[in-house]
VOVO-154937 format. One record per atom (N, C-alpha, C): residue in one letter; atom name; x negated, y, z. Coordinates in Angstrom, 1 decimal, decimal comma. Each point is the difference from the previous one (the first is absolute). Example, Ala and Ser with C-alpha at 12.3 -4.5 7.8 and 13.67 -1.06 7.14 Angstrom:
{atom 'A' 'N' {-13,2 -5,7 7,8}}
{atom 'A' 'CA' {0,9 1,2 0,0}}
{atom 'A' 'C' {-0,9 1,2 0,0}}
{atom 'S' 'N' {0,4 1,1 -0,7}}
{atom 'S' 'CA' {-0,9 1,1 0,0}}
{atom 'S' 'C' {0,8 1,1 0,8}}
END
This chain:
{atom 'X' 'N' {-6,8 -4,1 -12,5}}
{atom 'X' 'CA' {0,6 0,4 1,2}}
{atom 'X' 'C' {-0,9 0,9 0,9}}
{atom 'X' 'N' {-1,3 -0,3 0,1}}
{atom 'X' 'CA' {-0,9 0,8 0,7}}
{atom 'X' 'C' {-0,2 1,3 -0,6}}
{atom 'X' 'N' {-0,1 0,1 -1,3}}
{atom 'X' 'CA' {-0,1 1,2 -0,7}}
{atom 'X' 'C' {1,2 0,9 0,2}}
{atom 'X' 'N' {1,2 -0,6 0,0}}
{atom 'X' 'CA' {1,2 0,8 0,2}}
{atom 'X' 'C' {0,1 0,6 1,4}}
{atom 'X' 'N' {-0,4 -0,8 1,0}}
{atom 'X' 'CA' {-0,1 0,5 1,4}}
{atom 'X' 'C' {-1,0 1,1 0,1}}
{atom 'X' 'N' {-1,1 -0,1 -0,6}}
{atom 'X' 'CA' {-1,0 1,1 0,0}}
{atom 'X' 'C' {0,5 1,2 -0,6}}
{atom 'X' 'N' {0,6 -0,1 -1,2}}
{atom 'X' 'CA' {0,5 1,1 -0,7}}
{atom 'X' 'C' {1,1 0,7 0,8}}
{atom 'X' 'N' {0,9 -0,7 0,6}}
{atom 'X' 'CA' {1,0 0,6 0,8}}
{atom 'X' 'C' {-0,6 0,7 1,2}}
{atom 'X' 'N' {-1,0 -0,6 0,7}}
{atom 'X' 'CA' {-0,6 0,7 1,1}}
{atom 'X' 'C' {-0,7 1,3 -0,4}}
{atom 'X' 'N' {-0,7 -0,1 -1,1}}
{atom 'X' 'CA' {-0,7 1,2 -0,5}}
{atom 'X' 'C' {1,0 1,1 -0,4}}
{atom 'X' 'N' {1,1 -0,3 -0,6}}
{atom 'X' 'CA' {1,0 0,9 -0,3}}
{atom 'X' 'C' {0,6 0,7 1,2}}
{atom 'X' 'N' {0,3 -0,9 1,0}}
{atom 'X' 'CA' {0,5 0,6 1,3}}
{atom 'X' 'C' {-1,0 0,9 0,7}}
{atom 'X' 'N' {-1,2 -0,4 0,0}}
{atom 'X' 'CA' {-1,1 0,9 0,6}}
{atom 'X' 'C' {-0,1 1,3 -0,8}}
{atom 'X' 'N' {0,1 -0,1 -1,3}}
{atom 'X' 'CA' {-0,1 1,3 -0,8}}
{atom 'X' 'C' {1,2 0,9 0,3}}
{atom 'X' 'N' {1,2 -0,6 0,1}}
{atom 'X' 'CA' {1,2 0,8 0,4}}
{atom 'X' 'C' {-0,2 0,7 1,3}}
{atom 'X' 'N' {-0,5 -0,7 1,0}}
{atom 'X' 'CA' {-0,2 0,5 1,3}}
{atom 'X' 'C' {-1,0 1,2 0,0}}
{atom 'X' 'N' {-1,1 -0,2 -0,8}}
{atom 'X' 'CA' {-1,0 1,0 0,0}}
{atom 'X' 'C' {0,5 1,3 -0,7}}
{atom 'X' 'N' {0,9 -0,2 -1,1}}
{atom 'X' 'CA' {0,6 1,1 -0,6}}
{atom 'X' 'C' {0,8 0,8 0,9}}
{atom 'X' 'N' {0,8 -0,7 0,9}}
{atom 'X' 'CA' {0,8 0,7 1,0}}
{atom 'X' 'C' {-0,9 0,8 1,0}}
{atom 'X' 'N' {-1,1 -0,6 0,5}}
{atom 'X' 'CA' {-0,9 0,6 0,9}}
{atom 'X' 'C' {-0,7 1,2 -0,7}}
{atom 'X' 'N' {-0,4 -0,1 -1,2}}
{atom 'X' 'CA' {-0,6 1,1 -0,7}}
{atom 'X' 'C' {1,0 1,1 -0,3}}
{atom 'X' 'N' {1,2 -0,3 -0,2}}
{atom 'X' 'CA' {1,1 1,0 -0,2}}
{atom 'X' 'C' {0,1 0,8 1,3}}
{atom 'X' 'N' {0,0 -0,7 1,1}}
{atom 'X' 'CA' {0,1 0,8 1,3}}
{atom 'X' 'C' {-1,2 0,9 0,2}}
{atom 'X' 'N' {-1,2 -0,6 -0,3}}
{atom 'X' 'CA' {-1,2 0,8 0,1}}
{atom 'X' 'C' {0,0 1,3 -0,9}}
{atom 'X' 'N' {0,4 -0,2 -1,2}}
{atom 'X' 'CA' {0,1 1,2 -0,9}}
{atom 'X' 'C' {1,0 1,0 0,5}}
{atom 'X' 'N' {1,1 -0,5 0,5}}
{atom 'X' 'CA' {1,1 0,8 0,6}}
{atom 'X' 'C' {-0,6 0,8 1,2}}
{atom 'X' 'N' {-0,8 -0,7 0,9}}
{atom 'X' 'CA' {-0,6 0,6 1,2}}
{atom 'X' 'C' {-0,9 1,1 -0,4}}
{atom 'X' 'N' {-0,7 -0,1 -1,2}}
{atom 'X' 'CA' {-0,9 1,0 -0,5}}
{atom 'X' 'C' {0,7 1,1 -0,7}}
{atom 'X' 'N' {1,4 0,0 -0,1}}
{atom 'X' 'CA' {0,7 1,0 -0,6}}
{atom 'X' 'C' {0,5 -0,2 -1,4}}
{atom 'X' 'N' {-0,2 -1,2 -0,5}}
{atom 'X' 'CA' {0,5 -0,3 -1,4}}
{atom 'X' 'C' {1,4 -0,4 0,0}}
{atom 'X' 'N' {0,7 0,4 -1,0}}
{atom 'X' 'CA' {1,4 -0,4 -0,2}}
{atom 'X' 'C' {0,1 -1,3 -0,8}}
{atom 'X' 'N' {0,2 -1,1 0,7}}
{atom 'X' 'CA' {0,0 -1,3 -0,6}}
{atom 'X' 'C' {1,3 -0,4 -0,6}}
{atom 'X' 'N' {0,1 -0,4 -1,2}}
{atom 'X' 'CA' {1,3 -0,4 -0,6}}
{atom 'X' 'C' {0,4 -1,3 0,6}}
{atom 'X' 'N' {1,2 -0,5 -0,3}}
{atom 'X' 'CA' {0,6 -1,2 0,7}}
{atom 'X' 'C' {-0,8 -1,2 -0,4}}
{atom 'X' 'N' {-0,4 -0,2 -1,2}}
{atom 'X' 'CA' {-0,7 -1,3 -0,4}}
{atom 'X' 'C' {-1,3 0,4 -0,7}}
{atom 'X' 'N' {-1,1 0,5 0,8}}
{atom 'X' 'CA' {-1,2 0,5 -0,7}}
{atom 'X' 'C' {-0,9 -1,1 -0,5}}
{atom 'X' 'N' {-0,7 0,3 -1,1}}
{atom 'X' 'CA' {-1,0 -0,9 -0,5}}
{atom 'X' 'C' {-1,3 0,4 0,6}}
{atom 'X' 'N' {-1,0 -0,8 -0,3}}
{atom 'X' 'CA' {-1,4 0,3 0,6}}
{atom 'X' 'C' {-0,5 1,3 -0,6}}
{atom 'X' 'N' {0,1 0,2 -1,3}}
{atom 'X' 'CA' {-0,5 1,2 -0,7}}
{atom 'X' 'C' {0,7 1,2 0,6}}
{atom 'X' 'N' {1,3 -0,1 0,3}}
{atom 'X' 'CA' {0,7 1,2 0,6}}
{atom 'X' 'C' {-0,5 0,3 1,4}}
{atom 'X' 'N' {-0,3 -1,1 0,8}}
{atom 'X' 'CA' {-0,5 0,2 1,3}}
{atom 'X' 'C' {-1,4 0,7 0,0}}
{atom 'X' 'N' {-0,8 -0,4 -1,0}}
{atom 'X' 'CA' {-1,3 0,6 -0,2}}
{atom 'X' 'C' {0,1 1,5 -0,3}}
{atom 'X' 'N' {0,9 0,3 -0,9}}
{atom 'X' 'CA' {0,2 1,4 -0,3}}
{atom 'X' 'C' {0,5 0,8 1,1}}
{atom 'X' 'N' {1,0 -0,5 0,7}}
{atom 'X' 'CA' {0,6 0,7 1,2}}
{atom 'X' 'C' {-1,0 0,2 1,1}}
{atom 'X' 'N' {-0,8 -1,0 0,3}}
{atom 'X' 'CA' {-1,0 0,1 1,0}}
{atom 'X' 'C' {-1,1 1,0 -0,4}}
{atom 'X' 'N' {-0,4 0,0 -1,2}}
{atom 'X' 'CA' {-1,0 1,0 -0,6}}
{atom 'X' 'C' {0,6 1,4 0,1}}
{atom 'X' 'N' {1,3 0,2 -0,3}}
{atom 'X' 'CA' {0,6 1,3 0,0}}
{atom 'X' 'C' {0,1 0,5 1,5}}
{atom 'X' 'N' {0,4 -1,0 0,9}}
{atom 'X' 'CA' {0,1 0,4 1,4}}
{atom 'X' 'C' {-1,3 0,5 0,6}}
{atom 'X' 'N' {-1,1 -0,8 -0,4}}
{atom 'X' 'CA' {-1,4 0,4 0,5}}
{atom 'X' 'C' {-0,4 1,4 -0,6}}
{atom 'X' 'N' {0,4 0,2 -1,3}}
{atom 'X' 'CA' {-0,3 1,3 -0,6}}
{atom 'X' 'C' {0,7 1,1 0,7}}
{atom 'X' 'N' {1,3 -0,2 0,4}}
{atom 'X' 'CA' {0,8 1,0 0,6}}
{atom 'X' 'C' {-0,5 0,4 1,4}}
{atom 'X' 'N' {-0,7 -1,0 0,6}}
{atom 'X' 'CA' {-0,5 0,2 1,4}}
{atom 'X' 'C' {-1,5 0,3 0,0}}
{atom 'X' 'N' {-0,6 0,2 -1,1}}
{atom 'X' 'CA' {-1,4 0,2 -0,2}}
{atom 'X' 'C' {-0,6 1,1 1,0}}
{atom 'X' 'N' {0,8 1,1 0,2}}
{atom 'X' 'CA' {-0,5 1,1 0,8}}
{atom 'X' 'C' {0,1 -0,3 1,5}}
{atom 'X' 'N' {0,8 -1,0 0,4}}
{atom 'X' 'CA' {0,2 -0,2 1,4}}
{atom 'X' 'C' {-0,5 -1,4 0,5}}
{atom 'X' 'N' {-0,6 -0,8 -0,9}}
{atom 'X' 'CA' {-0,5 -1,3 0,5}}
{atom 'X' 'C' {-1,5 0,0 -0,2}}
{atom 'X' 'N' {-0,7 -0,8 0,7}}
{atom 'X' 'CA' {-1,5 0,0 0,0}}
{atom 'X' 'C' {-0,4 -0,7 -1,3}}
{atom 'X' 'N' {-1,3 0,2 -0,3}}
{atom 'X' 'CA' {-0,6 -0,7 -1,2}}
{atom 'X' 'C' {0,0 -1,5 0,3}}
{atom 'X' 'N' {-0,1 -0,4 1,2}}
{atom 'X' 'CA' {0,0 -1,5 0,3}}
{atom 'X' 'C' {1,4 -0,6 -0,3}}
{atom 'X' 'N' {1,0 0,7 0,3}}
{atom 'X' 'CA' {1,4 -0,4 -0,3}}
{atom 'X' 'C' {0,2 0,0 -1,5}}
{atom 'X' 'N' {-0,5 1,0 -0,6}}
{atom 'X' 'CA' {0,2 0,1 -1,5}}
{atom 'X' 'C' {-0,7 -1,2 -0,7}}
{atom 'X' 'N' {-1,2 -0,3 0,5}}
{atom 'X' 'CA' {-0,7 -1,2 -0,5}}
{atom 'X' 'C' {0,7 -1,3 0,2}}
{atom 'X' 'N' {0,5 -0,2 1,2}}
{atom 'X' 'CA' {0,8 -1,2 0,3}}
{atom 'X' 'C' {1,2 -0,1 -1,0}}
{atom 'X' 'N' {0,7 1,1 -0,1}}
{atom 'X' 'CA' {1,2 0,0 -0,9}}
{atom 'X' 'C' {-0,4 -0,2 -1,5}}
{atom 'X' 'N' {-1,1 0,5 -0,4}}
{atom 'X' 'CA' {-0,5 -0,2 -1,4}}
{atom 'X' 'C' {-0,4 -1,5 -0,2}}
{atom 'X' 'N' {-0,6 -0,6 1,0}}
{atom 'X' 'CA' {-0,3 -1,4 -0,1}}
{atom 'X' 'C' {1,3 -0,8 -0,1}}
{atom 'X' 'N' {1,0 0,3 0,8}}
{atom 'X' 'CA' {1,3 -0,7 0,0}}
{atom 'X' 'C' {0,7 0,2 -1,4}}
{atom 'X' 'N' {-0,1 1,2 -0,6}}
{atom 'X' 'CA' {0,5 0,2 -1,3}}
{atom 'X' 'C' {-0,7 -0,9 -1,0}}
{atom 'X' 'N' {-1,3 0,0 0,1}}
{atom 'X' 'CA' {-0,8 -0,9 -0,9}}
{atom 'X' 'C' {0,4 -1,4 0,0}}
{atom 'X' 'N' {0,2 -0,5 1,2}}
{atom 'X' 'CA' {0,5 -1,4 0,2}}
{atom 'X' 'C' {1,4 -0,2 -0,6}}
{atom 'X' 'N' {0,8 1,0 0,1}}
{atom 'X' 'CA' {1,4 -0,2 -0,6}}
{atom 'X' 'C' {-0,1 0,0 -1,5}}
{atom 'X' 'N' {-0,9 0,9 -0,5}}
{atom 'X' 'CA' {-0,2 0,0 -1,5}}
{atom 'X' 'C' {-0,6 -1,3 -0,5}}
{atom 'X' 'N' {-0,9 -0,6 0,7}}
{atom 'X' 'CA' {-0,6 -1,3 -0,4}}
{atom 'X' 'C' {1,1 -1,1 0,1}}
{atom 'X' 'N' {0,8 0,0 1,0}}
{atom 'X' 'CA' {1,1 -0,9 0,1}}
{atom 'X' 'C' {1,0 0,1 -1,2}}
{atom 'X' 'N' {0,2 1,3 -0,4}}
{atom 'X' 'CA' {0,9 0,2 -1,1}}
{atom 'X' 'C' {-0,6 -0,5 -1,3}}
{atom 'X' 'N' {-1,3 0,2 -0,2}}
{atom 'X' 'CA' {-0,6 -0,4 -1,2}}
{atom 'X' 'C' {0,0 -1,6 -0,1}}
{atom 'X' 'N' {-0,1 -0,6 1,1}}
{atom 'X' 'CA' {0,1 -1,5 0,0}}
{atom 'X' 'C' {1,4 -0,5 -0,3}}
{atom 'X' 'N' {1,0 0,7 0,4}}
{atom 'X' 'CA' {1,4 -0,4 -0,3}}
{atom 'X' 'C' {0,2 -1,4 0,6}}
{atom 'X' 'N' {0,6 -0,9 -0,8}}
{atom 'X' 'CA' {0,3 -1,4 0,4}}
{atom 'X' 'C' {-1,2 -0,9 -0,1}}
{atom 'X' 'N' {-1,1 0,4 -0,6}}
{atom 'X' 'CA' {-1,1 -0,9 -0,1}}
{atom 'X' 'C' {-0,8 0,0 1,3}}
{atom 'X' 'N' {-0,5 -1,1 0,4}}
{atom 'X' 'CA' {-0,8 -0,1 1,2}}
{atom 'X' 'C' {0,7 0,5 1,2}}
{atom 'X' 'N' {1,2 -0,6 0,4}}
{atom 'X' 'CA' {0,8 0,6 1,1}}
{atom 'X' 'C' {-0,8 0,1 1,3}}
{atom 'X' 'N' {-0,9 -1,0 0,3}}
{atom 'X' 'CA' {-0,7 0,1 1,3}}
{atom 'X' 'C' {-0,9 1,2 0,0}}
{atom 'X' 'N' {-0,6 0,4 -1,1}}
{atom 'X' 'CA' {-0,9 1,1 0,0}}
{atom 'X' 'C' {0,9 1,3 0,1}}
{atom 'X' 'N' {1,1 0,0 -0,7}}
{atom 'X' 'CA' {0,9 1,1 0,1}}
{atom 'X' 'C' {0,5 0,3 1,4}}
{atom 'X' 'N' {0,3 -1,1 0,7}}
{atom 'X' 'CA' {0,4 0,1 1,5}}
{atom 'X' 'C' {-1,2 0,5 0,8}}
{atom 'X' 'N' {-1,2 -0,3 -0,3}}
{atom 'X' 'CA' {-1,1 0,5 0,7}}
{atom 'X' 'C' {-0,1 1,5 -0,1}}
{atom 'X' 'N' {0,2 0,5 -1,3}}
{atom 'X' 'CA' {-0,1 1,4 -0,2}}
{atom 'X' 'C' {1,2 0,7 0,7}}
{atom 'X' 'N' {1,2 -0,6 0,0}}
{atom 'X' 'CA' {1,1 0,6 0,7}}
{atom 'X' 'C' {-0,2 0,1 1,5}}
{atom 'X' 'N' {-0,6 -1,1 0,6}}
{atom 'X' 'CA' {-0,3 0,0 1,4}}
{atom 'X' 'C' {-1,0 1,1 0,3}}
{atom 'X' 'N' {-1,1 0,1 -0,8}}
{atom 'X' 'CA' {-1,0 1,0 0,2}}
{atom 'X' 'C' {0,7 1,4 0,0}}
{atom 'X' 'N' {0,8 0,3 -1,0}}
{atom 'X' 'CA' {0,7 1,3 -0,1}}
{atom 'X' 'C' {0,9 0,2 1,3}}
{atom 'X' 'N' {0,6 -1,0 0,4}}
{atom 'X' 'CA' {0,9 0,1 1,2}}
{atom 'X' 'C' {-0,8 0,3 1,2}}
{atom 'X' 'N' {-1,1 -0,7 0,2}}
{atom 'X' 'CA' {-0,9 0,3 1,2}}
{atom 'X' 'C' {-0,6 1,4 -0,1}}
{atom 'X' 'N' {-0,5 0,4 -1,2}}
{atom 'X' 'CA' {-0,6 1,3 -0,1}}
{atom 'X' 'C' {1,0 1,1 0,3}}
{atom 'X' 'N' {1,2 -0,1 -0,6}}
{atom 'X' 'CA' {1,0 1,1 0,2}}
{atom 'X' 'C' {0,5 0,0 1,4}}
{atom 'X' 'N' {0,1 -1,2 0,7}}
{atom 'X' 'CA' {0,5 0,0 1,3}}
{atom 'X' 'C' {-1,0 0,4 1,1}}
{atom 'X' 'N' {-1,3 -0,2 -0,3}}
{atom 'X' 'CA' {-1,0 0,3 1,0}}
{atom 'X' 'C' {-0,8 1,3 -0,3}}
{atom 'X' 'N' {0,4 0,7 -1,0}}
{atom 'X' 'CA' {-0,6 1,4 -0,3}}
{atom 'X' 'C' {0,4 0,9 1,2}}
{atom 'X' 'N' {-1,0 0,7 0,5}}
{atom 'X' 'CA' {0,3 0,9 1,2}}
{atom 'X' 'C' {1,1 1,0 -0,4}}
{atom 'X' 'N' {1,0 0,2 0,8}}
{atom 'X' 'CA' {1,0 0,9 -0,2}}
{atom 'X' 'C' {-0,2 1,2 0,9}}
{atom 'X' 'N' {-0,2 1,2 -0,6}}
{atom 'X' 'CA' {-0,3 1,2 0,7}}
{atom 'X' 'C' {1,3 0,6 0,5}}
{atom 'X' 'N' {0,0 0,6 1,2}}
{atom 'X' 'CA' {1,2 0,6 0,5}}
{atom 'X' 'C' {0,5 1,1 -0,9}}
{atom 'X' 'N' {-0,9 0,8 -0,6}}
{atom 'X' 'CA' {0,5 1,1 -0,8}}
{atom 'X' 'C' {0,7 -0,5 -1,3}}
{atom 'X' 'N' {-0,4 -1,2 -0,5}}
{atom 'X' 'CA' {0,6 -0,5 -1,2}}
{atom 'X' 'C' {1,3 -0,6 0,2}}
{atom 'X' 'N' {0,2 -0,7 1,1}}
{atom 'X' 'CA' {1,2 -0,8 0,2}}
{atom 'X' 'C' {0,9 0,5 1,2}}
{atom 'X' 'N' {-0,5 1,0 0,7}}
{atom 'X' 'CA' {0,8 0,5 1,1}}
{atom 'X' 'C' {0,0 -0,8 1,3}}
{atom 'X' 'N' {-0,9 -1,0 0,1}}
{atom 'X' 'CA' {-0,1 -0,8 1,2}}
{atom 'X' 'C' {-1,5 -0,1 0,5}}
{atom 'X' 'N' {-0,2 -0,2 1,2}}
{atom 'X' 'CA' {-1,3 -0,2 0,5}}
{atom 'X' 'C' {-0,6 -1,3 -0,4}}
{atom 'X' 'N' {-1,2 0,0 -0,5}}
{atom 'X' 'CA' {-0,6 -1,2 -0,4}}
{atom 'X' 'C' {-1,5 0,1 0,1}}
{atom 'X' 'N' {-0,7 -1,0 0,3}}
{atom 'X' 'CA' {-1,5 0,1 0,2}}
{atom 'X' 'C' {-0,7 0,2 -1,3}}
{atom 'X' 'N' {-1,0 0,8 0,0}}
{atom 'X' 'CA' {-0,8 0,2 -1,2}}
{atom 'X' 'C' {-1,2 -0,9 0,0}}
{atom 'X' 'N' {-0,1 -0,9 -1,0}}
{atom 'X' 'CA' {-1,2 -0,9 0,0}}
{atom 'X' 'C' {-0,4 -0,3 -1,4}}
{atom 'X' 'N' {-1,2 -0,2 -0,2}}
{atom 'X' 'CA' {-0,5 -0,4 -1,3}}
{atom 'X' 'C' {-1,1 -1,1 0,2}}
END
């Protein structure tokens, strides 16, 4: 019973993180499909960062690269070690959400910080 509850909670958390990551990828200019996988999100975020390379700072590029790395690590783990996979997904979500957004890249005023 305890294992079932934990598995259900981890699956729910994974689903919520995928939704948050989908929004973050979309915010960075990626075209997210309706039901994306972790590998798809990694590729889309990587592509979005590459498309914005000329208008975002190296700090932002580095943050997005770390987020992509965490997504790829989570994809490699798949269903094994769900708690570790969630950690990687959370790290990717935090990195992609807190990367400085430059006004020139996204059309809105944002503070530049590294």
